[in-house]
C-alpha positions in Angstrom: 31.8 -5.7 2.7 28.7 -3.9 1.9 25.7 -5.7 0.7 25.0 -5.4 -2.9 21.3 -5.6 -4.1 20.3 -7.7 -7.2 19.7 -5.7 -10.5 16.0 -4.9 -10.9 14.3 -7.6 -13.3 10.6 -8.4 -14.5 11.7 -11.3 -17.0 12.6 -13.8 -13.9 9.7 -12.9 -11.8 7.3 -16.2 -12.4 4.3 -16.7 -10.3 6.5 -19.8 -8.9 9.4 -17.4 -7.9 6.8 -15.2 -6.3 5.6 -17.3 -4.1 8.4 -19.3 -3.3 10.0 -15.9 -2.6 6.6 -14.8 -0.3 6.7 -18.0 1.3 10.4 -17.3 2.5 10.8 -13.7 3.3 7.4 -12.3 3.7 4.9 -12.9 6.9 1.6 -12.8 6.4 -1.3 -12.2 8.9 -3.2 -14.4 11.4 -1.4 -17.1 9.4 1.1 -20.2 10.4 4.4 -19.7 8.3 5.8 -21.9 5.4 3.0 -22.6 3.7 2.4 -21.4 0.2 0.0 -18.5 -0.3 -3.3 -19.2 -1.7 -2.4 -18.0 -4.6 -0.8 -15.0 -7.3 -2.6 -12.1 -7.7 -1.3 -10.8 -10.9 -4.2 -7.9 -12.5 -7.2 -7.2 -10.8 -10.4 -4.9 -12.3 -13.7 -3.8 -11.0 -15.1 -6.9 -8.9 -12.3 -9.3 -10.2 -8.6 -10.2 -10.1 -6.8 -12.7 -12.0 -4.3 -15.3 -10.2 -1.0 -16.3 -11.9 -2.4 -19.4 -13.6 -5.0 -17.2 -15.4 -8.0 -18.1 -13.4 -10.6 -14.9 -13.1 -12.0 -15.0 -9.7 -14.9 -12.6 -8.6 -14.0 -11.6 -5.8 -17.0 -11.7 -3.6 -15.0 -10.5 -0.1 -14.2 -7.0 -1.7 -10.7 -8.7 -0.6 -11.2 -7.7 3.4 -14.4 -5.8 2.9 -12.2 -2.7 1.9 -12.0 -2.5 -1.9 -15.9 -1.2 -2.0 -15.3 0.9 -5.1 -13.5 -2.6 -6.6 -10.3 -3.0 -7.9 -8.2 -0.8 -10.0 -11.0 2.1 -10.5 -9.9 4.1 -13.0 -10.9 7.9 -11.0 -9.6 6.9 -8.2 -6.2 5.4 -9.6 -5.9 9.0 -11.6 -6.6 10.7 -8.7 -3.9 8.9 -6.4 -1.5 9.4 -9.3 -2.4 13.5 -9.6 -2.1 13.5 -5.9 1.8 12.0 -5.6 2.8 14.1 -8.6 1.2 17.7 -6.5 3.1 16.4 -2.7 3.8 13.0 -2.1 4.1 13.6 1.7 3.9 16.8 3.9 3.8 15.7 8.2 0.9 15.8 10.1 1.8 19.4 12.0 1.1 21.2 8.2 -2.6 22.0 6.5 -2.8 20.1 3.3 -5.6 20.9 1.1 -6.3 16.8 0.7 -6.8 16.7 4.6 -9.2 20.1 4.6 -11.2 18.7 2.4 -11.8 15.3 3.4 -12.3 16.9 7.0 -15.0 19.0 5.8 -16.7 16.2 3.4 -17.2 13.8 6.3 -18.4 16.6 8.2 -20.9 16.9 5.5 -22.2 12.9 6.0 -21.9 11.6 9.4 -24.5 11.9 11.4 -25.7 14.4 14.1 -22.4 16.6 15.4 -19.6 15.0 14.3 -17.6 17.0 12.6 -14.0 17.1 13.4 -11.8 14.4 12.4 -8.7 12.6 12.8 -6.9 10.5 10.3 -5.0 7.2 11.0 -3.5 4.7 8.8 -6.2 2.5 9.7 -9.1 0.8 11.3 -7.6 -0.4 14.5 -5.3 2.9 15.0 -8.6 5.2 14.5 -10.3 2.6 17.7 -7.0 3.0 19.3 -7.1 6.6 19.5 -10.9 6.7 20.3 -10.3 4.3 23.7 -7.8 7.2 24.4 -9.7 9.9 23.9 -12.6 8.8 25.8 -10.5 8.0 28.8 -9.1 11.1 29.1 -11.8 13.3 27.9 -14.2 11.3 31.3 -11.6 10.6 33.3 -12.0 7.4 33.8 -10.6 4.0 32.4 -13.0 0.8 31.6 -14.1 -0.2 28.1 -17.1 -2.0 27.6 -16.8 -4.2 24.5 -18.8 -7.3 23.0 -17.9 -10.9 23.3 -18.5 -11.3 19.4 -16.3 -8.3 17.8 -13.3 -7.4 16.3 -11.9 -4.1 16.8 -8.2 -4.3 15.3 -5.1 -6.1 16.1 -2.9 -3.0 17.7 -2.4 -3.9 21.7 -5.4 -1.9 22.4 -7.9 -2.4 19.9 -7.0 -6.5 20.2 -7.7 -6.2 23.8 -11.3 -4.2 23.4 -11.9 -7.4 20.9 -14.0 -10.5 21.8 -13.2 -12.7 19.1 -10.8 -15.2 20.7 -7.8 -14.0 19.0 -7.9 -11.2 21.8 -6.4 -14.0 23.8 -3.0 -14.2 21.7 -2.0 -10.9 22.1 -4.5 -8.3 24.1 -5.6 -10.2 26.8 -3.2 -8.6 29.4 -4.7 -4.9 29.1 -6.7 -4.3 32.1 -10.1 -2.6 32.4 -12.1 -4.2 29.4 -15.3 -5.7 30.1 -17.7 -8.4 27.7 -21.4 -8.0 27.5 -23.0 -10.1 25.2 -24.4 -9.0 21.5 -27.6 -8.8 19.9 -27.6 -12.2 18.5 -31.3 -12.5 17.9 -31.2 -15.9 15.9 -29.3 -17.4 19.2 -30.5 -15.2 22.2 -28.0 -15.5 24.9 -31.1 -16.3 27.3 -32.9 -18.5 25.2 -35.7 -16.2 24.7 -37.2 -14.8 22.0 -35.1 -11.4 20.8 -38.0 -8.9 22.1 -38.0 -10.2 25.6 -33.8 -11.1 26.0 -32.0 -8.6 27.8 -29.2 -8.3 25.7 -31.3 -8.2 22.3 -33.1 -5.6 24.1 -29.8 -3.5 24.7 -30.0 -1.5 28.2 -31.0 -4.4 30.8 -28.3 -6.2 29.9 -25.5 -3.2 30.0 -27.6 -1.8 32.8 -26.6 -5.2 34.4 -23.5 -5.3 34.1 -22.6 -1.7 34.6 -24.1 -2.4 38.3 -21.2 -4.8 38.9 -18.8 -2.4 37.2 -20.1 0.9 38.9 -20.5 3.2 36.2 -18.8 6.1 37.4 -15.6 3.9 36.3 -16.3 3.5 32.7 -14.9 5.6 29.8 -16.6 4.4 27.1 -18.9 1.4 25.4 -17.6 0.2 22.3 -19.7 -1.6 19.5 -19.4 -2.5 15.8 -22.7 -0.9 14.7 -23.4 -4.3 12.4 -21.0 -7.1 13.6 -18.8 -8.1 11.1 -16.1 -10.7 11.0 -17.7 -12.5 14.0 -21.0 -13.4 12.8 -22.8 -10.3 10.5 -25.2 -9.4 13.8 -27.9 -6.4 13.0 -29.4 -5.4 15.9 -33.0 -5.1 16.2 -34.9 -2.0 16.1 -34.6 0.1 19.7 -31.2 -2.0 20.4 -28.9 1.1 19.8 -30.8 3.7 21.0 -30.8 2.1 24.4 -27.0 2.0 24.6 -27.4 5.5 23.9 -29.7 5.7 26.6 -27.8 4.2 29.2 -24.3 6.0 27.8 -26.1 9.2 28.4 -27.5 8.5 32.3 -23.9 7.6 33.2 -22.1 9.3 31.0 -20.2 7.5 29.5 -18.9 7.2 25.5 -20.6 5.5 22.9 -18.0 4.8 20.3 -19.6 2.8 17.1 -16.7 1.3 14.9 -17.7 1.5 11.9 -15.0 0.4 10.2 -16.5 -2.5 8.1 -20.0 -1.4 7.7 -19.0 2.4 7.0 -19.3 4.8 3.8 -21.9 2.7 2.1 -21.8 -0.8 2.7 -25.2 -1.1 4.1 -26.7 1.4 1.5 -26.1 4.4 4.1 -23.1 6.6 4.9 -23.0 5.0 8.3 -24.4 1.5 9.5 -25.9 3.3 12.8 -28.0 5.7 10.5 -30.2 2.8 10.2 -31.4 3.8 13.2 -30.9 7.7 13.2 -28.3 7.2 16.2 -25.8 9.7 16.9 -22.5 8.0 18.6 -20.2 10.2 20.9 -17.1 9.1 18.1 -17.5 7.0 14.9 -14.3 5.2 13.8 -13.9 4.2 9.6 -11.6 3.0 7.5 -11.9 0.3 4.8 -14.5 2.3 2.4 -13.4 5.4 3.2 -10.9 5.1 0.6 -11.5 1.7 -0.5 -7.9 0.6 1.1 -6.2 1.9 -2.3 -3.5 3.7 0.6 -3.7 2.9 4.2 -6.3 5.4 5.9 -8.7 5.2 8.7 -10.5 8.1 10.6 -11.6 8.9 13.9 -15.2 11.3 14.1 -16.2 13.2 17.0 -18.4 15.4 18.2 -18.9 18.7 20.4 -18.3 16.8 23.5 -14.8 15.7 22.3 -14.0 18.7 20.1 -14.8 21.3 23.7 -11.9 19.0 25.3 -9.3 18.8 22.3 -9.8 22.7 22.4 -8.8 23.0 26.1 -6.4 20.2 26.2 -3.8 18.6 24.3 -4.4 15.3 21.7 -2.1 12.8 23.2 -2.6 10.9 20.0 -0.4 11.0 16.8 1.3 8.9 14.0 4.1 9.9 11.2 1.5 8.9 8.7 -1.5 10.4 10.8 -3.5 12.3 7.4 -0.9 11.1 5.1 -2.4 13.7 1.8 -2.3 10.5 -0.7 -4.5 8.6 1.7 -6.4 11.9 2.3 -6.7 12.6 -1.6 -8.0 8.8 -2.2 -10.6 9.4 0.2 -11.9 12.9 -1.4 -11.6 10.9 -4.7 -13.9 8.1 -3.7 -16.4 9.6 -1.9 -16.8 12.1 -4.9 -17.2 8.9 -7.0 -19.4 7.2 -4.6 -21.7 10.2 -5.3 -21.3 10.8 -8.5 -21.6 7.0 -9.7 -25.2 6.9 -7.6 -23.1 3.7 -5.4 -26.0 4.1 -2.4 -28.7 3.6 -4.7 -26.6 0.6 -6.6 -25.8 -1.2 -3.0 -29.8 -0.6 -2.5 -30.5 -2.0 -5.7 -28.4 -5.2 -5.5 -28.3 -5.8 -1.9 -32.8 -6.3 -2.1 -31.8 -8.9 -5.2 -29.2 -10.5 -2.9 -31.2 -10.6 -0.3 -34.4 -12.0 -2.5 -32.1 -15.0 -3.8 -30.4 -15.7 -0.1 -34.0 -16.6 1.2 -35.4 -18.5 -1.9 -32.0 -20.3 -0.9 -33.2 -20.9 2.6 -36.7 -22.0 1.4 -34.8 -25.1 -0.7 -32.1 -25.7 1.8 -32.1 -26.8 5.4 -28.9 -26.2 5.9 -29.4 -22.6 6.3 -30.3 -21.6 9.2 -30.6 -17.8 9.4 -29.6 -15.3 6.7 -28.9 -11.6 7.8 -27.7 -8.3 6.6 -28.5 -4.9 5.5 -27.1 -3.6 1.8 -24.3 -5.2 0.8 -23.6 -6.4 4.2 -24.7 -9.9 4.5 -24.3 -13.4 6.6 -25.7 -16.9 6.1 -25.7 -19.5 9.6 -25.4 -23.0 8.7 -26.9 -25.5 10.8 -26.8 -29.1 11.0 -30.5 -29.1 12.2 -32.9 -26.2 11.9 -35.0 -27.4 15.0 -31.8 -27.6 17.4 -30.3 -24.7 15.7 -27.2 -26.6 16.0 -24.4 -25.3 14.2 -22.5 -27.1 11.2 -19.2 -26.1 13.1 -18.5 -25.6 16.8 -17.4 -22.1 17.9 -13.7 -21.3 16.8 -13.2 -24.6 15.7 -9.9 -26.1 14.6 -8.7 -29.3 12.5 -11.1 -31.5 11.4 -13.9 -29.5 13.2 -13.3 -26.7 10.6 -13.8 -28.6 7.7 -17.2 -28.6 6.4 -17.2 -24.5 6.2 -13.3 -24.9 4.5 -14.9 -27.0 2.0 -17.4 -24.4 1.3 -15.0 -21.7 1.0 -13.0 -24.5 -1.3 -15.5 -25.0 -3.4 -16.1 -21.8 -4.1 -12.7 -20.6 -5.1 -12.9 -24.4 -7.6 -16.1 -22.5 -9.1 -14.5 -19.1 -9.6 -15.5 -17.1 -6.8 -13.8 -15.6 -3.6 -15.2 -16.3 0.0 -14.8 -16.2 3.7 -16.2 -17.9 6.5 -15.6 -17.4 10.2 -17.1 -20.4 12.3 -20.6 -21.4 11.2 -21.4 -18.2 9.2 -20.4 -16.9 5.3 -19.9 -13.8 5.0 -21.0 -12.0 1.7 -20.0 -8.8 1.0 -19.0 -8.1 -2.9 -17.8 -4.8 -4.1 -20.5 -1.1 -4.0 -20.3 -1.2 -7.6 -21.2 -5.1 -8.8 -23.3 -5.0 -11.8 -26.3 -7.1 -11.4 -25.3 -9.3 -14.0 -22.1 -10.4 -12.0 -24.6 -10.5 -8.6 -26.7 -13.0 -10.9 -23.7 -15.1 -11.5 -22.4 -14.9 -8.0 -26.2 -16.1 -7.0 -26.0 -18.9 -9.4 -22.6 -20.3 -7.8 -23.9 -19.6 -4.6 -26.4 -22.1 -4.7 -24.8 -25.1 -6.5 -21.9 -24.5 -3.3 -24.4 -24.2 -0.9 -26.6 -27.2 -2.5 -23.7 -29.4 -2.4 -23.1 -28.8 1.2 -26.6 -29.3 2.1 -26.8 -32.4 0.2 -23.3 -33.1 1.9 -24.9 -33.0 5.4 -28.1 -34.8 4.4 -25.7 -38.0 2.8 -23.6 -37.7 6.5 -20.3 -36.4 4.8 -20.2 -33.6 7.3 -18.2 -35.2 10.4 
């Protein structure tokens, strides 16, 4: 007997039913299943979303650091509606205006000679293709990647990821070689950043390459500014030193700008702050504010020359989806027309001033770091020893102090996220001065309460 779908209806989809059906029928990312979702979201606009119980929440995460233009931007919604009316889909083997136009626009804003784009469905797929392309061009297999990194959840991207999640999915992919991050607050050697080999970049990388044979290394993949794993901003000179080492040995430098790209730091790309040109930039998220799945691998002359003489061994059914590309075109135009980069710089300075003032008041804040609207607060038990508020990769009760801070935010009406002992602050790039003032006031109360708990010994 043929199964029959239930009749379409709206009157029975209460928040309670949505939660129960989600729990019963939907597998959620990076989660133990069987537990209800945090909340049902029924509406969203700008920097805010509304839950099923009618609460308005200030989205200080831009969801997964992708809704750079905020929720339901009217110009972006209209562009998608117009695009779907014209052409819902055409395969990647055909030329379509949206793809061509987006490629041309990216070529105008990307650094150096990077002017040739392969469009994917997200950042992980962009990284997969970038790694594979570097291996084909160089004829080598090894890939250098950092310990505190996240490059995606597909097999190769997860293998390159240093985040502990790679141990449960990508650890069996050969050829990944780790090196340390430029963690200036906690230098790997214990020396000041200006003397630490990892923070200088080249000395540490050269040492690892001696052991691995640089002629076997295809690519060095790094997040220009580390996102999920601590908001680590490299010191001046670091990225140039990696560029120099890569050039010395014919290795391709891949800058993962999935989080940091397209305005998040106040420049089109985070790497622009240091005037360094990688061989490949990968991006997604802010490229079109996540309205439709879209990523990009952007390459320069070295890759173009190879690609025009050899077959590109990569592809997806939805590579360069016309709706996604149309949303990318609209997103970039909105950013330029509405002065989004200027807003990021102004609101970023506002946020930086407020966080550093909090740091003076609350000993629990060990470090404040970031650029634009891409910030992290590192929380500690003791500033002198830098003992973290929670250990690396905490589980169970060890994670509770940070979980409490995020829960306090939710209770006050602000959506926050934490990784290890770092609170990530990544609001929409269109957040207003007044909205940011409100967020800062809530953060002050939340951090103040956490500091009081720490002083009372209530975080064990």
